[in-house]
N, C-alpha and C positions, 0 to 999 in steps of 0.2 A: 892814635890817641891825641888828646889835647896837650899842648906843651905850653902851659902858662897862660896863654891868651884865651879868654873866653870866646866862644862862637857868637857872632852877632845875632841878636834876637830877630827872628823872622816876623813877617807881618801877622801870622797866625798867633804868635806869642806876645803881641803887643798887649800891654796891661798886665803881663804875668812876670813874676820874679823867678828867675832860674837859679838853682843852687846845685852844684855838682857834688855827689856823695864822696868822690875821691879827693876833693879839694881839702887841703889842710886847714883852710879858713872856713870850712863848712860849719854852720851852727844850725841846730834844729829850728824849723820854722814854727813860730808860735801862731796860734789861732786868734785872730783879732775879730771878735764878734761885735758887730754894731747892731743898730736897731733892726734893720732888714737886710743885713749883709753878713756873709761869712767868708773868711779867707781859708780855703780848703786846699791842703796839699794833695797832690796825686802824682803817681809815677807816669812817666812817658818816655819816649825815645826820640833822639835827634840824630841826624846823619852827620857823621864826621867827615869834614871836607878833605882831610888828609888820608885817612885810612880807608874811607868808603864804607865803614862799618857803622852800625847803629850803636849809640851810646846811651845808657840810661841816665835820665836827669829827673829832678823833682821840680814840678811846676806848681806855683801857688796861684790859683785862679779864684776870682771873686764869684760867689754864687749867692743869688738872692733867695731869701727865705720867706719873702712876702707871699701870703696866700692870695691866689688869683682866681677869678671866676672865669671859666671857659664857656664857650657856647656849647649847646647840646652835642653829644657825640653822634657820629654817623651811625644810624641804626643798622646799616648793612654790616658794619665792622664790629658792632657790639650788639648783637640781636637780643641778648638776655637783659640788657639794661634799657629801660624806657628812656626816651630822649629827654623827658621833662625832669628826670631825677638827678641830672648832673648840673643843675643850676647853682646849688648850694655847696660851695667848696668845703664848708665846715662839716658837712655830712657825707660828702663824696670826695674821694681822693683823686680829683681831676688831674693833678700834676703827674699822676702815674702815666698819663699818655706821653709825657716827655721823657720818661725813663727808658733806658736802653735795654731793659730786661726782656722786652719782647711783648708782642700783642697778647700772648696767652696769659700774661700776668696783669693785664689791665683790669682795673676795678676789683683786684683781689681783696682789697680791704673793705669792700662794700658789705661783707657779711656782718650780721649783728654781733657775732662773737668777736670781731676785730674792730668794731666801730668805736671811735673815741669821741671825746667831748669836742664841741666846736672850739677851734683855735688850737687844739693840741697838735704838736708837730708830727708830720708824716715823713718817715725816712726809709732807707733801704732795709734796715733791720725789720721794721714792721712789714715791709713787703715780702721779705723772705719768710717770715713767720706764716704768712698766708699762702705760701706755695702749696702745701698739702691740700688745703681747701680748694684751691684753684684746680689742682690736678684731678681731684675727685669730681669736681663739677664739670670738667671738660673731658672726662674719660669717654672714649668711644664705646658704643655698645658692642658686645661680642657678636661675631657673625654666627649664624645658625650652623649647626653641625651638618656636614655634607655626607650623604650616603654614597659609597662607592660600589662599583662592581668589580669583582676579582674572579678571574678564570684560572683554575688550576688544571693543567693538562697532565695526563698520565698515560703511560703505555697500555695499562690494563686496569680494570676495576680493582681497587685495592691499593694501587700505587700512590695516589694522592693521600689516601687515608693513613697509610703507614708513614709516608714521608713527612707530611705536615698536617695531620689530622687535628693536632692541638691548635695550630695556628688558624685552621679553618673554623674550629669551634669558637675561638676568641673573636674572629672577624664577624661571624654571624651574631654572636652575643652583643657585639658593638653596633649592630644594626645594618651591616653591609650585606650586599647580595653576593653569594659565592656560587659559582658554577663549576662542577667537576666534569671536565671534558676528557673522555676516554678515547684513545685511538681505536680500540676495538672492543667488542663485547666480552672478551675473555674466553670465548669458547675454545676448548682444547679437549681435554679428557672429560671435562664437566660440561654439560649441555648449556647452551647460550641462555635459555630461560632461567636456569638456576643462577648463573652469574649476574644476569640483569636484575633478578629479584634481590640478590644479596647487595648489589650496588645501590638499589633503591632504598633498602633498609638502612644501609650505612649513611646515605645522604640524608635520610630522615633524622637520624641521630645527630648529625652535624648541622642540620637545618640548611642543607645545600640542595642544589638541583643538578641531576645527572644529564649529560649530553654525550653523544657518540659521534665519532668521525667515520664510522662504518668501514673500517679496514678489517683485515683478518688477522687473528692472533698468530704470531710467528711468521707472517708474510707481509711485513710492512713494505709499502712502496713509497719511494721519495722521488718524484719526477715533477715536471712542470704542471701537469694536470692536477696532481695531488697538492702541489704547492698552492695552486689557485683555489682549489676547493676548500682547503684548510683556511686560507686567508679569508675567504668569504664567510666561513663560520665565525671567525674572530671579529670580522668587521660587523657582522650582524649583532653580535653580543655587545660590541663597542665597550670593552672593559677599560677600567682605569689602571689595572695592573694584571699581569699574567705571571703565574709561577709554574715552572716546568722542570723537567729532568736536567741534571747536569749532563752535558753532551758526552762526556767520557764515561761510558757505561758498558757493562758486559752483555747487556741484552739489546739485540738489534731494534726491537720495538721502542725501547727507551731512547736510543740514539735517534731513531727516525722522528719521533714526535718532538724531540729537542730541535732537530733541524727544521722541521715544519714550522715550529713556533718562532724560531729565530728569523726565518725567511719572511713570515707574515709580519713580524715586528718591523723588519726593515722595509718591506714594501708598503706598510701602512704609515710610513714616515715617522717611526719611533714615537707614536702618539700615546703609548701606554708604557708604564714601567714594567721592566722584565726582570724577574727574579729566578734563581735556580735553587732547587732543593736536592737533598741527598736521600737515598733510600737503600737500605740494606748494604751499608758500606762494606766493600770487600766481596760481597756476594753479587751486587749489581753495580752501584756507584764506586768508581775508583778515582784516586787522585783529586779528591775534593779539597780545594784550598781552604784557607781560614775564612770563615764567614764574615760578611760585612754587616749582617744584621742577625740579631738573636731575638727569639720570642720565648718568653717564659710560659711554659705550658703546664706548670705545676698545678694551677687551679682546675685545669680541664683534662688532667691525665686520665681520669676514669672515663670521660666522654670519648677520648681518642681510643682507648682500649676497647670500649664497646663497639665503636665503628669498625675497628680492625677485625674484631671477632665476629662481626656480622658477615664477613666473608668466610663462613665456616668450612667451605669446601677447599680452602687454600692453606690448610695446615697452619692456622694462626699460632699454635703452640710452639712452632719452630721459628716462624718469621717475626712474631711480635717481640720475644725476648731479644732478638738481634737488633731490632730497631730501638727498643727501649734502652739498650746499652749505649747506642749512639746518642739518644736524648739525654742520658745521664752524663755522658762525656761533655756534650755541649752545655749542659747545666753547670758543670764545673768551670767551664770557660766563662760563662755569663754570670756566675755568682748566684745561681739558683739551683733548685733540686733537679729540675728537668727543663730542657730548652730545645728548640729547633733552630738550626742555623740556615741562613740563606745568603746567596751572593747576588748583589745587584749588578745588572749589566750596565757597562759604561754607556753614556749618552742617553740613559733613560730620563724621561722628564722628571723634574723635581717637584711637580705638583702633588705626587703621591709618595708617601713614605709609609712603609709597612708598620713601623713602630708607632707612628702617630695615629695611623688608622685603627690599630688595635686599642690604643688608649682612648679612642672615642673622639679625637680631635679632627677626624676627617670624615665624620659621619654626615649626607646630602639631603 
């Protein structure tokens, strides 16, 4: 702190009168206005030689209010103002160039709504009033929506529809491309032709495209050859995001495609976002953690139900109420009537966000 003796005035403060607020002899500085001069107080800081700390002081600096005529502005820095329009200071606030408010506020007062008569004073208050006009004039155009491709992998036809049929319907409604990649064609007790026809009908309802990895139902293989072939499938599709089974599942086909998807994501340098879904919790998916993302499917609940019931050979009267209970529970968590929950894989790229994509902000 200062102990009685004032600090010597530095070279930068020559011509300025310094008053310390803490001084008992401090008196308010009056404004002495002359013809073209103003004595304006402003706050500053000086370095204390003893404590090494900055101390607030009041400096009174002379400021000229004379209107001056400046040369034409640089057209490269002010492309919206013709060079010839800045010659008359009475009509153009040329001294704004010297203001420290930034280049974005230059010529903010040139608008007819803020134009004043010749000789009227221009001050910071007028400048701040014009900020909304300047912000609107310099607003950047919105980028066009980007359409993304999302691949949803499932162990069998019907798994993606039951797990996230509502999300698929919302993605396609937002203009995105969605591919349902099935590990096998679902042939077991039901012929393959029937299961493929049902999957095609479900995809038509959801406006998605079916794709098959050509493995056999109940006999999933996870080895180097199948890792590579599955990786080629995803590399060919080049998706922005992939949604797959949660890896802890009671069905081996579900665990298999989750492993194949994760390995492909890793080998492809994590170039797409990876999400996990839940399906028939307790029956198939187990130990599904709290979701990181929720999707409100209330507007498309009927579409999801129709896609699930398109798999008529798979007893939808039993499986759909089970999955609908899960959707109701996730809706309670998300604050909606029905929702679907997802978990985002760590290290997924941030360019794709499921919630943003559904809202239409990620459409290409």
